[in-house]
MDTraj code that builds the backbone (N, CA, C; nanometers):
import mdtraj as md
import numpy as np

residues = "UNK UNK UNK UNK UNK UNK UNK UNK UNK UNK UNK UNK UNK UNK UNK UNK UNK UNK UNK UNK UNK UNK UNK UNK UNK UNK UNK UNK UNK UNK UNK UNK UNK UNK UNK UNK UNK UNK UNK UNK UNK UNK UNK UNK UNK UNK UNK UNK UNK UNK UNK UNK UNK UNK UNK UNK UNK UNK UNK UNK UNK UNK UNK UNK UNK UNK UNK UNK UNK UNK UNK UNK UNK UNK UNK UNK UNK UNK UNK UNK UNK UNK UNK UNK UNK UNK UNK UNK UNK UNK UNK UNK UNK UNK UNK UNK UNK UNK UNK UNK UNK UNK UNK UNK UNK UNK UNK UNK UNK UNK UNK UNK UNK UNK".split()
xyz = np.array([
    [-18.3592, -16.3408, 9.5607],
    [-18.4702, -16.2913, 9.4851],
    [-18.4297, -16.2634, 9.3364],
    [-18.3054, -16.2700, 9.3061],
    [-18.2544, -16.2453, 9.1670],
    [-18.3109, -16.3396, 9.0717],
    [-18.2976, -16.4780, 9.1056],
    [-18.3542, -16.5737, 8.9960],
    [-18.5018, -16.5517, 8.9781],
    [-18.5762, -16.5213, 9.0749],
    [-18.7174, -16.4878, 9.0556],
    [-18.7449, -16.3717, 8.9755],
    [-18.6680, -16.2645, 8.9943],
    [-18.6886, -16.1401, 8.9284],
    [-18.6508, -16.1620, 8.7872],
    [-18.5341, -16.2308, 8.7516],
    [-18.4967, -16.2564, 8.6128],
    [-18.6026, -16.3476, 8.5440],
    [-18.6516, -16.4425, 8.6184],
    [-18.7566, -16.5292, 8.5451],
    [-18.8779, -16.4520, 8.5160],
    [-18.9193, -16.3666, 8.6053],
    [-19.0407, -16.2833, 8.5760],
    [-19.0112, -16.1890, 8.4645],
    [-18.8927, -16.1406, 8.4532],
    [-18.8557, -16.0468, 8.3480],
    [-18.8547, -16.1260, 8.2084],
    [-18.8196, -16.2483, 8.2147],
    [-18.8139, -16.3395, 8.0933],
    [-18.9480, -16.3821, 8.0491],
    [-19.0356, -16.4309, 8.1392],
    [-19.1559, -16.5039, 8.0940],
    [-19.2844, -16.4187, 8.1367],
    [-19.2720, -16.3220, 8.2161],
    [-19.3797, -16.2349, 8.2618],
    [-19.4428, -16.2910, 8.3791],
    [-19.5289, -16.2101, 8.4420],
    [-19.5888, -16.2426, 8.5725],
    [-19.6771, -16.3581, 8.5716],
    [-19.7617, -16.3689, 8.4627],
    [-19.8589, -16.4759, 8.4494],
    [-19.7914, -16.6141, 8.4519],
    [-19.6887, -16.6353, 8.3741],
    [-19.6116, -16.7563, 8.3683],
    [-19.5387, -16.7819, 8.4913],
    [-19.4852, -16.6801, 8.5569],
    [-19.4098, -16.6913, 8.6894],
    [-19.5009, -16.7394, 8.7888],
    [-19.6274, -16.6905, 8.8062],
    [-19.7119, -16.7368, 8.9148],
    [-19.7903, -16.8652, 8.8858],
    [-19.7697, -16.9178, 8.7565],
    [-19.8379, -17.0378, 8.7214],
    [-19.7600, -17.1518, 8.7524],
    [-19.7932, -17.2736, 8.6942],
    [-19.7261, -17.4046, 8.7327],
    [-19.5784, -17.4257, 8.6781],
    [-19.5497, -17.3325, 8.5873],
    [-19.4024, -17.3206, 8.5275],
    [-19.3690, -17.4719, 8.4636],
    [-19.4685, -17.5168, 8.3900],
    [-19.4506, -17.6580, 8.3290],
    [-19.3660, -17.6439, 8.2053],
    [-19.3910, -17.5332, 8.1235],
    [-19.3269, -17.5203, 7.9930],
    [-19.2495, -17.3937, 7.9810],
    [-19.1496, -17.3811, 8.0641],
    [-19.0672, -17.2530, 8.0574],
    [-18.9621, -17.2667, 7.9532],
    [-18.9353, -17.1519, 7.8918],
    [-18.8284, -17.1557, 7.7931],
    [-18.6787, -17.1688, 7.8587],
    [-18.5862, -17.1917, 7.7761],
    [-18.4462, -17.1954, 7.8353],
    [-18.4180, -17.0626, 7.8955],
    [-18.3586, -17.0637, 8.0040],
    [-18.3186, -16.9469, 8.0859],
    [-18.2254, -16.8534, 8.0143],
    [-18.2424, -16.7290, 8.0274],
    [-18.1478, -16.6279, 7.9750],
    [-18.0147, -16.6409, 8.0478],
    [-17.9087, -16.5821, 7.9991],
    [-17.7822, -16.5869, 8.0640],
    [-17.7833, -16.5335, 8.2034],
    [-17.8560, -16.4256, 8.2217],
    [-17.8596, -16.3655, 8.3482],
    [-17.9393, -16.4534, 8.4510],
    [-18.0442, -16.5168, 8.4117],
    [-18.1299, -16.6040, 8.4895],
    [-18.0389, -16.7288, 8.5318],
    [-17.9646, -16.7824, 8.4345],
    [-17.8884, -16.8977, 8.4584],
    [-17.7734, -16.8704, 8.5552],
    [-17.7084, -16.7538, 8.5348],
    [-17.6011, -16.7070, 8.6252],
    [-17.6449, -16.6830, 8.7640],
    [-17.7680, -16.6203, 8.7771],
    [-17.8231, -16.5901, 8.9111],
    [-17.8659, -16.7157, 8.9872],
    [-17.9048, -16.8191, 8.9147],
    [-17.9412, -16.9487, 8.9785],
    [-17.8210, -17.0232, 9.0234],
    [-17.7044, -17.0089, 8.9342],
    [-17.5788, -17.0708, 8.9886],
    [-17.5200, -17.0019, 9.1067],
    [-17.5329, -16.8641, 9.1121],
    [-17.4837, -16.7838, 9.2196],
    [-17.5473, -16.8181, 9.3442],
    [-17.6867, -16.8461, 9.3425],
    [-17.7686, -16.8810, 9.4484],
    [-17.7263, -17.0263, 9.5022],
    [-17.7015, -17.1099, 9.4047],
    [-17.6564, -17.2367, 9.4424],
    [-17.5293, -17.2384, 9.5095],
    [-17.4348, -17.1561, 9.4642],
    [-17.3088, -17.1394, 9.5351],
    [-17.3179, -17.0826, 9.6673],
    [-17.4155, -16.9822, 9.6930],
    [-17.4321, -16.9273, 9.8213],
    [-17.4957, -17.0369, 9.9172],
    [-17.5747, -17.1265, 9.8616],
    [-17.6327, -17.2263, 9.9463],
    [-17.5292, -17.3307, 9.9906],
    [-17.4099, -17.3273, 9.9230],
    [-17.3002, -17.4180, 9.9697],
    [-17.2297, -17.3602, 10.0878],
    [-17.2059, -17.2273, 10.0887],
    [-17.1246, -17.1602, 10.1953],
    [-17.2063, -17.1105, 10.3050],
    [-17.3283, -17.0782, 10.2829],
    [-17.4113, -17.0113, 10.3910],
    [-17.4273, -17.1012, 10.5133],
    [-17.4495, -17.2362, 10.5013],
    [-17.4610, -17.3095, 10.6231],
    [-17.3354, -17.3098, 10.7165],
    [-17.2177, -17.3027, 10.6548],
    [-17.0969, -17.3031, 10.7286],
    [-17.0727, -17.1699, 10.8070],
    [-17.1174, -17.0535, 10.7265],
    [-17.1008, -16.9238, 10.7881],
    [-17.2194, -16.9162, 10.9038],
    [-17.3272, -16.9609, 10.8850],
    [-17.4383, -16.9445, 10.9888],
    [-17.3986, -17.0300, 11.1111],
    [-17.3364, -17.1508, 11.0919],
    [-17.3058, -17.2336, 11.1990],
    [-17.1906, -17.1725, 11.2820],
    [-17.0938, -17.1085, 11.2159],
    [-16.9862, -17.0415, 11.2800],
    [-17.0451, -16.9175, 11.3586],
    [-17.1292, -16.8468, 11.2900],
    [-17.1776, -16.7213, 11.3599],
    [-17.2605, -16.7575, 11.4700],
    [-17.3515, -16.8603, 11.4681],
    [-17.4267, -16.9004, 11.5863],
    [-17.3365, -16.9575, 11.7013],
    [-17.2259, -17.0233, 11.6589],
    [-17.1392, -17.0786, 11.7582],
    [-17.0594, -16.9638, 11.8245],
    [-17.0253, -16.8577, 11.7568],
    [-16.9613, -16.7488, 11.8113],
    [-17.0386, -16.6718, 11.9135],
    [-17.1743, -16.6664, 11.8891],
    [-17.2646, -16.6003, 11.9770],
    [-17.2780, -16.6905, 12.1053],
    [-17.3041, -16.8186, 12.0856],
    [-17.3400, -16.9092, 12.1907],
    [-17.2062, -16.9253, 12.2825],
    [-17.0963, -16.9286, 12.2225],
    [-16.9708, -16.9402, 12.2997],
    [-16.9136, -16.8012, 12.3497],
    [-16.9816, -16.6981, 12.3215],
    [-16.9409, -16.5733, 12.3702],
    [-16.8118, -16.5196, 12.2987],
    [-16.8009, -16.5429, 12.1856],
    [-16.6786, -16.5056, 12.1056],
    [-16.7240, -16.3948, 11.9937],
    [-16.7875, -16.2955, 12.0438],
    [-16.8163, -16.1879, 11.9497],
    [-16.7134, -16.0749, 11.9504],
    [-16.5883, -16.1104, 11.9403],
    [-16.4868, -16.0140, 11.9413],
    [-16.4667, -15.9536, 11.7991],
    [-16.3656, -15.8685, 11.7953],
    [-16.3400, -15.7976, 11.6615],
    [-16.3225, -15.8812, 11.5547],
    [-16.2492, -15.9975, 11.5808],
    [-16.2181, -16.0924, 11.4778],
    [-16.3380, -16.1500, 11.4140],
    [-16.4286, -16.1880, 11.4987],
    [-16.5612, -16.2551, 11.4471],
    [-16.6448, -16.1462, 11.3780],
    [-16.6420, -16.0171, 11.4230],
    [-16.7196, -15.9200, 11.3583],
    [-16.6615, -15.8795, 11.2264],
    [-16.5302, -15.8782, 11.2079],
    [-16.4535, -15.8590, 11.0930],
    [-16.4857, -15.9616, 10.9911],
    [-16.4794, -16.0874, 11.0350],
    [-16.5023, -16.2139, 10.9564],
    [-16.6466, -16.2148, 10.8956],
    [-16.7451, -16.1821, 10.9853],
    [-16.8783, -16.1682, 10.9348],
    [-16.9040, -16.0627, 10.8403],
    [-16.8411, -15.9480, 10.8659],
    [-16.8510, -15.8388, 10.7673],
    [-16.7903, -15.8592, 10.6395],
    [-16.6629, -15.9234, 10.6413],
    [-16.5980, -15.9601, 10.5210],
    [-16.6846, -16.0648, 10.4334],
    [-16.7361, -16.1629, 10.4966],
    [-16.8126, -16.2629, 10.4397],
    [-16.9435, -16.1909, 10.3602],
    [-17.0055, -16.1027, 10.4337],
    [-17.1353, -16.0406, 10.3888],
    [-17.0952, -15.9576, 10.2674],
    [-17.0014, -15.8740, 10.2796],
    [-16.9641, -15.7775, 10.1721],
    [-16.9152, -15.8486, 10.0484],
    [-16.8193, -15.9577, 10.0723],
    [-16.7657, -16.0248, 9.9594],
    [-16.8783, -16.1042, 9.8906],
    [-16.9683, -16.1686, 9.9633],
    [-17.0726, -16.2427, 9.8987],
    [-17.1722, -16.1525, 9.8182],
    [-17.2023, -16.0370, 9.8654],
    [-17.2852, -15.9390, 9.8007],
    [-17.2131, -15.8952, 9.6735],
    [-17.0862, -15.8621, 9.6755],
    [-17.0181, -15.8222, 9.5498],
    [-17.0078, -15.9399, 9.4612],
    [-16.9886, -16.0655, 9.5184],
    [-16.9772, -16.1829, 9.4320],
    [-17.0973, -16.2075, 9.3391],
    [-17.2128, -16.1822, 9.3938],
    [-17.3340, -16.1945, 9.3144],
    [-17.3313, -16.0980, 9.1951],
    [-17.2984, -15.9809, 9.2220],
    [-17.3007, -15.8798, 9.1124],
    [-17.1985, -15.9269, 8.9996],
    [-17.0723, -15.9668, 9.0527],
    [-16.9583, -16.0070, 8.9602],
    [-17.0084, -16.1377, 8.8834],
    [-17.0857, -16.2294, 8.9490],
    [-17.1264, -16.3556, 8.8788],
    [-17.2258, -16.3202, 8.7724],
    [-17.3268, -16.2490, 8.8169],
    [-17.4342, -16.2106, 8.7129],
    [-17.3706, -16.1365, 8.6063],
    [-17.2916, -16.0474, 8.6162],
    [-17.2328, -15.9669, 8.5059],
    [-17.1048, -16.0357, 8.4343],
    [-17.0681, -16.1531, 8.4815],
    [-16.9654, -16.2259, 8.4200],
    [-16.8260, -16.1583, 8.4311],
    [-16.8048, -16.1071, 8.5484],
    [-16.6726, -16.0432, 8.5728],
    [-16.5699, -16.1321, 8.6293],
    [-16.4844, -16.1850, 8.5527],
    [-16.3764, -16.2606, 8.5811],
    [-16.2510, -16.1897, 8.5778],
    [-16.1583, -16.2008, 8.6696],
    [-16.1554, -16.2890, 8.7804],
    [-16.2061, -16.2366, 8.9125],
    [-16.2813, -16.1189, 8.9030],
    [-16.3380, -16.0621, 9.0248],
    [-16.4281, -16.1500, 9.1003],
    [-16.5062, -16.2248, 9.0303],
    [-16.5969, -16.3317, 9.0941],
    [-16.5145, -16.4272, 9.1895],
    [-16.4004, -16.4797, 9.1313],
    [-16.3193, -16.5709, 9.1990],
    [-16.2513, -16.4932, 9.3263],
    [-16.2080, -16.3662, 9.3064],
    [-16.1473, -16.2899, 9.4153],
    [-16.2482, -16.2689, 9.5315],
    [-16.3760, -16.2364, 9.4914],
    [-16.4705, -16.2150, 9.5877],
    [-16.5090, -16.3430, 9.6646],
    [-16.5148, -16.4581, 9.5951],
    [-16.5299, -16.5845, 9.6613],
    [-16.4247, -16.6251, 9.7551],
    [-16.2976, -16.6001, 9.7205],
    [-16.1873, -16.6278, 9.8138],
    [-16.1936, -16.5315, 9.9368],
    [-16.2412, -16.4094, 9.9093],
    [-16.2558, -16.3103, 10.0268],
    [-16.3532, -16.3589, 10.1186],
    [-16.4727, -16.4131, 10.0656],
    [-16.5737, -16.4635, 10.1561],
    [-16.5241, -16.5889, 10.2372],
    [-16.4358, -16.6725, 10.1754],
    [-16.3805, -16.7855, 10.2442],
    [-16.2806, -16.7313, 10.3564],
    [-16.2187, -16.6164, 10.3297],
    [-16.1329, -16.5519, 10.4321],
    [-16.2217, -16.5083, 10.5508],
    [-16.3341, -16.4585, 10.5255],
    [-16.4293, -16.4165, 10.6253],
    [-16.4746, -16.5359, 10.7141],
    [-16.5051, -16.6431, 10.6465],
    [-16.5338, -16.7760, 10.7270],
    [-16.4227, -16.8088, 10.8044],
    [-16.2958, -16.8122, 10.7634],
    [-16.1747, -16.8471, 10.8385],
    [-16.1713, -16.7560, 10.9616],
    [-16.1846, -16.6127, 10.9420],
    [-16.1666, -16.5253, 11.0495],
    [-16.2792, -16.5513, 11.1477],
    [-16.3923, -16.5952, 11.1104],
    [-16.5031, -16.6217, 11.1978],
    [-16.4730, -16.7527, 11.2776],
    [-16.3976, -16.8415, 11.2092],
    [-16.3776, -16.9714, 11.2774],
    [-16.2627, -16.9672, 11.3801],
    [-16.1585, -16.8754, 11.3578],
    [-16.0526, -16.8684, 11.4473],
    [-16.0842, -16.8588, 11.5894],
    [-16.1718, -16.7726, 11.6369],
    [-16.2071, -16.7729, 11.7837],
    [-16.2834, -16.8904, 11.8362],
    [-16.3488, -16.9632, 11.7418],
    [-16.4391, -17.0662, 11.7820],
    [-16.3674, -17.1987, 11.7935],
    [-16.2619, -17.2190, 11.7223],
    [-16.1754, -17.3411, 11.7226],
    [-16.1348, -17.3838, 11.8535],
    [-16.0740, -17.2958, 11.9410],
    [-16.0276, -17.3518, 12.0787],
    [-16.1467, -17.4068, 12.1541],
    [-16.2700, -17.3628, 12.1399],
    [-16.3744, -17.4223, 12.2158],
    [-16.4112, -17.5603, 12.1631],
    [-16.3807, -17.5897, 12.0435],
    [-16.4252, -17.7257, 11.9889],
    [-16.3333, -17.8370, 12.0546],
    [-16.2000, -17.8044, 12.0780],
    [-16.1113, -17.9003, 12.1400],
    [-16.1062, -17.8911, 12.2836],
    [-16.1749, -17.8009, 12.3405],
    [-16.1690, -17.7735, 12.4919],
    [-16.2592, -17.8748, 12.5698],
])
top = md.Topology()
chain = top.add_chain()
for i, resn in enumerate(residues, 1):
    res = top.add_residue(resn, chain, resSeq=i)
    for name in ("N", "CA", "C"):
        top.add_atom(name, md.element.get_by_symbol(name[0]), res)
traj = md.Trajectory(xyz[None], top)
């Protein structure tokens, strides 16, 4: 929702609901929120695949729950850090979200080779 909110803030509701043919250059916040969304779209499919596999395979133990929680919290903080330009916190949050994915994958991996 952030890119849409920042775009509406920049150009107004009328231009946002129109065809958006002649939009101005994005503000720093809009550009950052778009990049953060693009980055989320790179890791979210892996997270969702592992989360669904853990449910289907009956691996909803504490490791999976911690991994899912770490991913969610880290990605939420990541967006804030990215939009505000907080380095190195953005990278730390990204690495924490990857740790969440690894924690989610550990219980699923034995089922893949079984």
